[in-house]
Every structure is written in C-alpha cells, then in structure tokens.
C-alpha positions as CSV (number, residue, x, y, z in Angstrom):
1,M,110.5,104.3,123.1
2,V,109.9,101.0,122.6
3,A,106.9,101.0,125.0
4,V,105.7,104.2,122.8
5,G,106.1,102.0,119.6
6,L,104.3,99.3,121.0
7,V,101.3,101.5,121.7
8,L,101.6,102.9,118.3
9,A,101.8,99.5,116.7
10,A,98.3,98.6,118.4
11,V,97.0,101.8,117.1
12,L,97.8,101.2,113.5
13,L,96.4,97.5,114.0
14,A,93.2,99.0,114.9
15,I,93.3,101.8,112.4
16,F,94.3,99.6,109.4
17,G,92.5,96.3,110.4
18,L,95.7,94.3,110.6
19,G,94.9,91.0,112.2
20,G,97.0,88.0,112.8
21,G,100.4,87.5,110.7
22,D,100.7,85.4,107.5
23,A,103.1,83.5,109.6
24,T,104.5,80.2,108.2
25,S,103.8,78.2,111.3
26,A,101.5,78.3,114.3
27,E,104.3,76.9,116.4
28,S,107.5,78.5,117.6
29,A,110.6,78.2,115.5
30,S,113.0,75.7,116.7
31,L,116.2,77.3,116.9
32,A,118.8,74.4,116.6
33,A,121.0,75.5,114.3
34,K,124.3,77.2,115.5
35,P,125.0,80.9,115.2
36,M,126.0,82.4,111.8
37,H,127.4,85.5,110.1
38,L,125.0,87.1,107.7
39,D,126.0,90.3,105.6
40,V,122.6,92.1,104.1
41,L,122.8,94.9,101.8
42,V,120.1,97.2,100.7
43,F,120.8,99.3,97.5
44,N,118.2,101.4,95.5
45,V,120.1,101.3,92.1
46,E,118.0,103.8,90.5
47,Y,115.9,103.1,87.3
48,G,117.2,99.6,86.9
49,G,121.0,100.5,87.7
50,G,123.8,99.7,85.1
51,P,127.2,98.4,85.3
52,A,128.2,100.8,88.0
53,T,125.6,99.5,90.6
54,D,126.4,96.0,89.5
55,R,130.0,96.6,90.3
56,V,129.0,97.9,93.7
57,I,126.9,94.8,94.6
58,R,129.5,92.5,93.3
59,R,132.3,93.8,95.0
60,V,130.5,94.2,98.4
61,D,129.4,90.6,98.2
62,A,127.0,90.6,100.7
63,D,125.1,87.4,101.3
64,V,121.5,88.6,100.6
65,V,120.7,92.0,98.9
66,G,117.5,93.8,99.0
67,V,117.3,95.5,95.7
68,L,115.0,98.6,94.9
69,E,114.3,99.8,91.3
70,S,115.8,96.8,89.7
71,Y,112.6,96.4,87.6
72,N,113.2,94.2,84.8
73,R,116.8,94.1,85.0
74,L,116.9,91.8,88.1
75,P,117.9,88.4,86.1
76,R,120.4,90.2,84.2
77,M,121.8,91.7,87.5
78,A,121.8,88.5,89.2
79,K,124.1,86.9,86.3
80,R,126.5,90.0,86.4
81,T,127.1,90.1,90.1
82,G,127.5,86.5,90.5
83,Y,124.3,85.5,92.6
84,P,123.1,82.2,91.9
85,Y,119.4,83.0,93.1
86,Y,117.1,86.0,92.8
87,N,113.4,86.5,93.2
88,V,111.9,89.1,90.7
89,S,108.6,89.7,92.7
90,L,110.5,90.4,95.8
91,Q,113.5,92.1,94.3
92,I,115.9,90.0,96.3
93,L,119.6,88.3,95.4
94,S,120.8,85.9,97.5
95,K,123.8,83.4,97.8
96,Y,121.2,81.0,99.3
97,P,118.3,79.4,98.0
98,I,115.4,81.5,97.9
99,L,111.8,80.0,99.2
100,E,108.2,81.6,98.8
101,P,106.5,79.8,101.6
102,S,103.0,78.6,102.0
103,G,101.3,81.1,104.6
104,G,103.7,83.8,103.4
105,G,101.2,85.4,101.0
106,G,103.9,86.5,98.8
107,L,104.8,89.0,101.3
108,Y,108.6,87.7,102.4
109,A,110.9,84.7,101.4
110,L,112.7,82.2,103.5
111,I,116.4,82.2,102.7
112,E,117.6,78.8,103.3
113,V,120.9,80.0,104.9
114,K,121.9,76.4,106.0
115,P,120.2,73.0,104.9
116,G,116.9,72.8,106.7
117,Y,117.4,76.1,108.5
118,V,116.2,79.7,107.2
119,V,115.6,83.3,108.1
120,P,112.7,85.3,106.7
121,F,113.3,88.2,104.5
122,F,111.2,91.1,103.7
123,N,112.3,93.9,101.1
124,N,109.6,96.7,101.0
125,H,109.8,100.0,98.8
126,L,107.3,102.6,100.1
127,D,105.6,105.6,97.9
128,Y,107.5,108.9,97.3
129,V,104.7,110.9,96.9
130,K,103.9,113.9,99.4
131,W,107.3,113.7,101.0
132,G,107.2,114.4,104.6
133,P,110.4,116.7,105.1
134,R,109.5,118.6,102.1
135,L,106.0,119.5,103.5
136,L,107.6,120.4,106.9
137,R,109.9,123.0,105.5
138,R,107.0,124.4,103.7
139,G,105.3,125.2,107.0
140,H,102.9,122.2,107.2
141,S,102.4,121.3,110.9
142,V,103.8,117.8,112.1
143,S,100.5,116.4,113.0
144,S,99.5,117.1,109.4
145,V,102.5,115.5,108.1
146,I,102.1,112.5,110.4
147,K,98.5,112.0,109.1
148,S,99.8,112.3,105.4
149,E,102.6,109.7,106.1
150,N,100.2,107.3,107.8
151,E,98.0,107.6,104.7
152,V,100.5,107.1,102.1
153,R,103.4,104.9,103.7
154,T,102.3,103.3,107.1
155,S,99.1,102.1,105.3
156,A,101.3,100.5,102.8
157,L,102.5,98.1,105.5
158,A,99.3,96.9,106.5
159,R,99.9,93.4,105.4
160,P,103.7,93.0,106.0
161,I,103.6,94.5,109.7
162,P,101.5,91.7,111.2
163,A,103.4,89.0,109.0
164,M,106.7,90.3,110.8
165,A,105.1,90.7,114.1
166,G,104.0,86.8,114.1
167,L,107.3,85.6,112.9
168,I,109.2,87.5,115.6
169,D,106.6,86.1,118.2
170,Q,107.4,82.6,116.9
171,G,111.2,83.1,117.5
172,Y,112.2,83.4,113.9
173,P,115.4,85.9,113.0
174,I,113.5,88.1,110.4
175,F,115.3,90.7,108.1
176,L,113.8,94.0,106.3
177,T,115.3,95.9,103.8
178,G,113.8,98.9,102.2
179,D,113.5,102.4,100.6
180,F,110.8,103.7,102.9
181,N,111.1,107.5,101.5
182,E,110.6,108.5,105.0
183,P,113.4,109.6,107.7
184,S,113.3,107.8,111.0
185,S,112.1,108.8,114.2
186,L,115.5,108.1,115.9
187,D,117.1,110.6,113.5
188,Y,114.6,113.3,114.2
189,T,115.0,113.7,118.1
190,K,115.5,116.9,120.3
191,A,119.0,116.3,119.8
192,T,118.9,116.8,116.2
193,I,117.0,120.1,116.3
194,G,118.7,122.5,114.1
195,T,120.3,119.9,111.9
196,H,117.3,119.5,109.6
197,Q,116.6,122.5,107.5
198,G,113.6,124.3,108.5
199,I,112.3,121.9,111.2
200,N,112.7,123.0,115.0
201,E,111.2,120.1,116.7
202,A,111.5,116.2,117.0
203,V,109.4,114.5,114.8
204,P,107.9,111.0,115.4
205,W,108.1,109.4,111.8
206,P,105.5,106.6,112.1
207,V,106.8,104.1,110.0
208,S,110.0,103.8,112.0
209,R,107.8,103.8,115.2
210,A,105.7,101.0,113.9
211,L,108.5,98.7,113.1
212,L,110.3,99.6,116.5
213,G,106.9,98.9,118.1
214,I,106.8,95.3,116.8
215,G,110.3,94.4,118.1
216,L,112.4,95.4,115.0
217,R,116.1,97.2,115.3
218,D,117.2,99.7,113.2
219,S,120.7,98.1,112.5
220,Y,122.5,101.4,111.4
221,R,121.3,103.2,114.8
222,E,121.8,100.1,116.6
223,V,125.7,100.5,115.8
224,H,125.5,104.2,115.4
225,P,123.2,105.4,117.9
226,D,124.1,109.1,117.8
227,P,122.4,110.6,114.8
228,V,124.3,114.0,115.4
229,K,127.5,112.1,115.2
230,H,126.6,109.7,112.6
231,P,123.5,110.9,110.4
232,G,124.1,108.3,108.0
233,V,122.4,110.1,105.0
234,T,121.5,107.7,102.2
235,H,119.7,110.0,99.6
236,V,120.6,113.2,97.7
237,N,117.8,114.9,99.5
238,G,120.0,114.8,102.7
239,D,118.0,112.4,104.7
240,R,118.4,108.6,105.9
241,I,115.5,106.6,104.1
242,D,117.2,103.3,103.3
243,Y,117.3,100.9,106.1
244,V,118.2,97.1,107.2
245,Y,116.2,96.2,110.0
246,A,116.5,93.1,112.2
247,G,114.3,91.1,114.5
248,G,114.4,88.1,116.6
249,P,117.6,86.2,117.5
250,S,120.3,88.2,115.6
251,R,122.9,90.9,116.7
252,A,123.9,93.8,114.5
253,L,127.9,93.7,114.3
254,S,128.5,96.4,112.1
255,S,126.5,98.9,109.8
256,K,128.3,100.8,106.8
257,V,127.2,103.5,104.3
258,V,128.2,102.2,100.9
259,G,128.7,105.3,98.5
260,P,130.7,108.0,96.7
261,P,134.1,108.8,98.2
262,G,134.5,111.7,100.3
263,R,131.0,112.0,101.6
264,R,130.1,112.1,105.3
265,D,129.4,108.6,107.0
266,V,130.5,106.8,103.8
267,Q,132.6,104.1,104.8
268,I,132.8,101.8,101.6
269,A,133.5,104.1,98.8
270,F,132.9,103.6,95.0
271,S,133.7,105.8,92.1
272,P,131.7,106.5,89.6
273,W,128.9,106.1,91.8
274,T,125.6,106.5,89.5
275,S,122.6,106.1,91.9
276,D,120.7,108.7,93.9
277,H,120.9,106.5,96.9
278,R,123.6,105.2,98.8
279,A,123.6,101.7,100.0
280,V,123.9,100.3,103.3
281,L,125.8,97.2,104.4
282,S,124.9,95.6,107.9
283,S,126.5,92.5,109.4
284,F,124.9,90.3,111.9
285,E,125.3,87.1,114.1
286,T,122.2,85.3,113.6
287,T,120.6,82.1,114.6
288,P,118.6,80.6,111.7
289,A,115.2,78.9,112.4
290,A,114.6,75.2,111.7
291,M,112.6,75.2,108.4
292,P,108.8,74.9,109.3
293,T,106.3,72.3,107.9
294,M,105.7,73.8,104.6
295,V,105.6,73.7,100.7
296,A,107.3,76.5,98.8
297,V,108.2,77.6,95.2
298,D,111.1,79.3,93.8
299,G,108.6,81.9,92.3
300,R,105.0,82.7,92.4
301,M,104.8,84.4,89.2
302,R,106.0,82.2,86.2
303,T,105.5,81.8,82.4
304,V,104.1,78.6,80.7
305,G,107.1,76.6,79.9
306,D,109.1,77.2,83.0
307,R,110.0,74.5,85.5
308,I,109.4,75.3,89.0
309,A,111.2,74.2,91.8
310,V,108.7,72.9,94.5
311,T,110.5,72.6,98.0
312,Y,108.9,70.6,100.9
313,N,109.4,70.0,104.6
314,A,107.2,67.7,106.6
315,P,108.9,66.4,109.5
316,G,107.9,63.0,110.5
317,S,106.0,62.5,107.3
318,D,107.4,60.0,104.5
319,G,106.0,58.8,101.2
320,N,104.6,62.3,100.5
321,E,103.4,63.7,97.3
322,I,102.8,67.0,95.5
323,A,99.8,67.6,93.7
324,S,99.3,70.3,91.1
325,V,96.0,71.7,91.0
326,P,93.8,74.8,89.5
327,E,93.7,77.5,92.2
328,G,91.4,76.3,95.0
329,G,91.2,72.7,93.4
330,D,90.9,69.2,94.8
331,P,94.2,67.5,95.1
332,G,92.3,64.2,94.8
333,A,92.1,65.0,91.0
334,P,95.7,66.8,90.3
335,L,97.0,67.8,87.0
336,Q,100.1,66.6,87.8
337,R,101.5,64.3,90.6
338,L,105.0,64.2,91.8
339,D,106.9,62.0,94.2
340,A,108.2,63.8,97.3
341,P,110.0,61.1,99.2
342,G,111.6,61.6,102.6
343,A,110.6,64.6,105.1
344,R,112.3,67.5,103.2
345,G,113.4,67.6,99.2
346,T,112.7,69.3,96.3
347,A,110.5,68.3,92.9
348,T,110.4,69.8,89.4
349,L,107.2,70.7,88.1
350,K,106.9,71.1,84.4
351,T,104.4,73.6,83.1
352,S,104.7,73.5,79.3
353,S,101.5,71.2,79.1
354,M,99.6,73.7,81.6
355,D,97.3,76.6,80.7
356,P,97.8,80.2,81.6
357,G,96.1,80.8,85.0
358,G,96.5,80.3,88.8
359,Y,97.5,77.2,90.4
360,E,98.4,75.7,93.5
361,A,101.0,73.2,94.5
362,V,99.5,70.8,97.3
363,L,101.9,68.8,99.6
364,L,100.3,65.5,100.7
365,D,101.3,62.9,103.4
366,G,101.4,59.2,102.6
367,D,97.8,58.8,103.2
368,G,96.8,61.7,100.9
369,T,96.1,64.2,104.0
370,E,96.8,67.7,103.0
371,I,99.6,69.1,104.7
372,A,100.1,72.6,103.0
373,R,99.6,74.5,99.8
374,I,101.2,77.4,97.9
375,S,99.6,79.4,95.1
376,F,101.3,80.3,91.6
377,W,100.5,81.9,88.6
378,L,101.5,81.0,84.9
379,R,101.5,83.8,82.3
380,D,100.8,83.2,78.7
381,P,104.2,84.0,76.9
382,Q,102.3,85.6,74.1
383,A,99.7,87.3,76.2
384,K,99.0,91.1,75.4
385,L,97.8,93.2,78.3
386,E,94.1,94.0,77.8
387,L,93.2,97.6,79.2
388,S,89.6,99.3,79.5
389,T,87.7,101.8,81.3
390,D,84.4,101.3,82.7
391,K,82.9,103.9,80.5
392,R,83.7,105.5,77.5
393,T,82.3,109.0,78.3
394,Y,82.4,110.6,81.7
395,D,81.0,113.7,83.3
396,R,83.5,116.2,84.5
397,G,84.8,115.0,88.2
398,E,83.2,111.7,87.8
399,P,85.8,108.9,88.8
400,I,87.3,106.8,86.0
401,R,87.5,102.9,87.0
402,V,90.5,101.5,84.9
403,S,90.7,97.8,84.3
404,W,93.3,95.3,83.2
405,S,93.9,91.7,82.5
406,D,97.0,89.8,81.4
407,G,99.5,92.5,82.9
408,P,103.3,92.2,83.4
409,A,102.9,92.3,87.2
410,N,105.9,94.2,88.0
411,R,106.4,96.2,91.0
412,W,105.7,100.0,90.5
413,D,103.8,99.5,87.1
414,W,101.4,102.7,86.8
415,L,98.4,104.2,84.9
416,G,99.1,107.7,83.4
417,V,96.2,109.9,81.6
418,Y,97.3,112.1,78.8
419,K,95.4,114.3,76.5
420,A,94.6,112.6,73.3
421,K,96.5,114.8,71.4
422,A,99.6,114.6,73.3
423,A,99.7,110.9,74.3
424,D,103.1,109.7,73.7
425,P,104.3,108.6,77.1
426,R,107.9,109.0,75.9
427,T,107.7,112.6,74.9
428,D,104.4,113.9,76.3
429,S,103.5,114.9,79.8
430,Y,100.9,113.0,82.1
431,L,98.0,114.5,83.8
432,N,96.3,112.3,86.7
433,W,98.1,108.8,87.7
434,A,98.6,106.1,90.0
435,Y,100.4,102.9,90.6
436,T,98.6,99.7,89.8
437,G,99.0,98.8,93.5
438,L,98.3,102.5,94.7
439,H,100.6,103.0,97.6
440,A,101.2,99.7,98.4
441,S,102.7,98.6,95.2
442,G,106.3,98.2,96.8
443,T,104.9,96.1,99.5
444,V,102.5,93.5,98.2
445,P,102.7,90.9,95.4
446,P,101.8,92.5,92.0
447,S,99.1,91.1,90.0
448,T,98.5,90.3,86.4
449,R,94.9,91.4,86.7
450,G,93.2,94.5,88.6
451,D,91.5,98.0,88.6
452,V,92.1,101.4,89.9
453,T,89.8,104.1,90.3
454,L,91.2,107.3,89.0
455,G,89.9,110.6,90.8
456,P,90.6,113.3,93.4
457,D,92.5,110.6,95.8
458,T,95.2,109.8,92.9
459,Q,97.9,112.1,91.7
460,G,97.6,114.8,89.5
461,P,95.2,117.7,88.6
462,W,91.5,116.8,89.2
463,P,89.0,117.2,87.8
464,L,90.1,116.8,84.2
465,P,89.0,119.3,81.8
466,P,86.3,118.3,79.0
467,G,88.2,116.7,76.4
468,R,89.4,113.5,75.1
469,Y,92.0,111.2,76.8
470,V,94.3,108.0,76.7
471,V,95.4,106.3,79.7
472,H,98.3,104.0,79.3
473,Y,99.6,100.9,81.5
474,L,103.0,101.9,82.0
475,L,106.1,99.8,83.1
476,A,108.0,99.6,86.4
477,D,107.8,103.4,87.0
478,K,109.1,104.1,83.5
479,Y,107.5,105.5,80.4
480,N,107.2,102.1,78.3
481,S,103.4,101.4,77.5
482,A,102.2,98.2,77.5
483,G,98.7,99.0,76.4
484,S,96.1,102.0,76.5
485,A,92.4,102.9,76.3
486,S,90.7,106.0,75.2
487,F,87.7,107.7,76.9
488,T,86.3,111.3,77.0
489,V,85.2,113.9,79.8
490,S,82.2,115.9,78.6
491,G,81.1,119.3,79.8
492,R,78.4,118.0,82.2
493,G,78.9,117.9,85.9
C-alpha cells in the first residue's frame, strides 16, 4: 500500500504541478527534545456549534483541536472551552502557542509544545460537493468517481501536500486534522465488500492514498487496523470522513471516536450530541523538533488597532531587530522598528497608526542582514465589502466574473446567484454558486480580495435563463450577505 501510495503521490505532483514544499527551513529539524504525550482532537461542530459542542471540547480537554465549521465563533469558543490560544484562519484551538511561520504560506501553524520546540499542525476541510459514495450508489463507475474526487478534493491539497512532505523529509513530527468529505482507501478494501451499501468492489479513494503516499499515518487505522471490526463511522451518512493523520517521529497510542451514546465504536459518549459529525481523539507519543530559524506572527489576518505578537528564532544571532514594512518593502526604511535581543523571543507590534493593507515583519540580524520575513494583512474595521461583476449585461451562457475587495476572508465564504425578484438569501433559493476559494476554500488562507468566474464549472443550473439577477457575497457557508451586485442575462447567445 505504501509503495502504491508513493507512486500516486508522484502522479499527483505531476498532475497538479506540485513542486517543492513550503517548508519552514531547508535544513533537517533538530530532534533534541525528549518525547512527550500529545492529545489531538478533530471535531466538525456543524454550523458554528453551540453550548453542547463547546462542552464536548472542554471535557475532552485535548492539547490541540482542529475545529471544522467554527466560522466566526472560534474566539468565543476558545473562551468557553478554556483554550488560551486560537487561530481563526486555520481554525485551531491549543493549550500551547500557535505560530504562523515564515515559509509556511499560511498553510499550517507551528505549535510550540515546549519552549523552543514545535510540531507543525495542519487543519483542512475539503469540499462536500459531488460526494463519491452517493455517486457510486447511483451506478457511477469507480474510475469516474475517482476522477471526480481528484477534481474536487485531491486538487484542493495541491499546496498542503508538498508542504507536509517537505516537513516530513526534514524530520518534523507533523499532524493533520480534517473533515475530508471522502472515505478512506483503508476502509473500502476487499475485506469490506458488502458492508457499504451498493458498492461491490474495493475503492482506492485518492485523498487517503495521496496522504499515505507521502508518509502520513491514519491514526485511527493505526490503532484499529480492521475496518470490518471497527468501521469508526464519523458522519451521519455512514462513513468515516473525519481524520487525525500523523507523520514523522510520533506513535499513535490510542484513537477514540467521540459521539452520542449507544453508537458503534463510540468510546467517549456525550448527551446531548448536536453535530452531524462525531469527533476523533488520538493520543500520541511524539518528539517535537527544535524551532527553526524564522519569524512568526500570532495571526496573519488582523484588524487595524490590534497588537500583533511577533515571535522570532535566530540561533547564533544576537542584537536582532524586527522591521515592519509594506508588503515587499525595504527593511532599511521600516514603518516600525522593534528590538529583538537574544536569539529567541517575542516582540509586540502596534498597528493603531498603520493603514489597512498588506505588510511584512522582517527579522534582521545585528548587521542589518535579513534573516526571514512573514506577511500579514490589516483590515479596516470600518471597511465595507465591494462586490462587482465585469459586465452589467451578459449573453446567455456567457461566464460571469465576480470580483470583490475588503472582504471578511472567512473560510467557506461563497457567492450565490438569485433571481432579482427573489433575492433575499434568508428566505429565497439560490441558483448557481461557488465558494470564494473554489474547492480549495478549506485548505488555503482566505483572502480579502479576489474573483471567481461563475459558469458551467461552478455549482447549480447553467446557463442562466434570460432575466435580471443579484449575486450575493455570503458569509461562512451561511446566508448572511456582506454585499451584492446586480446583472442581467439577455436572450442572445
């Protein structure tokens, strides 16, 4: 299986143009720390969750939690569950500091589990559309479903996969939590034929094969290798789609399904249970790696007026400075200059006098030589989203390009097209739609600006019939509109 996975990973690299990883350092990680115990929880709380899901997280008391569908509730969730650290972009709760490092591209965090020692942590959520098991039950061939899965879900990992592979190659212990909306190839084997409704052959689900192929381990299957004895279902649809993967120097000690009482394989039960997903708690013995040479911020998407904690690590260097510059700017002419004495520490960047926009924190040694830089974005607290289409009138079937700026940059923000006479997202039905990050909305950093072209490759009926329409920018997979634009489809075309 591993050999096959390696071949598949190589094919994916070629298909999707995956190059070298976004690794934090080109050097191998130093593993000087002693092994430690680490509990990792993955939990899709469903549409932001509430008191019941908060209670689960608080009582399970994992060290790090990959949360899915937390949306705008994560800061409140952290407060109610007692976690001192959280990261909204990555949807992580942690007992330990969360650092977004230079070189990471916003794809993962370094969790500082011991002073000066870290584990990289990814938390990904893959798109739910074109759900594979349903297509198989409707008679689609395995090959056509695998093609669809690669287009929708495997492609969304085009950036995280090489980043994870690069970190593993350097010796880091890495962890990946997620709701992948896809079963595992370890569950659809010859031995399980007949246990999945309407499916009479093994299915090589490609996301799991790609992850296994770069050296990650599915912790639940590591502890419970028999999918017939322990199917480990995590979703009401009857499949296991929520995972805790690990790679590098770690060993899974246990992996337990957390869910409603009386359900098969649920080892930690809570009532009431309000999510459509069950959670998974995996415990590890892992050896954290020495923090690499880097500069990091405690959040890459902030608001003017926030204080940003800038952590730096420059072994062998003293008398350092941190320069705040516009994105791509010269650190020799900084907007702010912070003292960074010693080889490692944290400085506080004040942003109240800065304009909204993109910036970088640049770590300089005592001679003024650049060591590392990390980008961050400051939002205007008073800004309102601006949404527009590239034309006011389109021929029938003509693609519609929708652009926005000053967006809220949530995971799973989306664009929905409504008939002009029924354009209230709270009560009316949408037609064609797309996530602002398309299929990769749950794997890459959200952005305050961007564009999406609506057409035959997005979701819903196409072409739109002649008429007047409104496109809304909707927040975090829900129906609250942040802005809208109108357009018309003519009878031509």
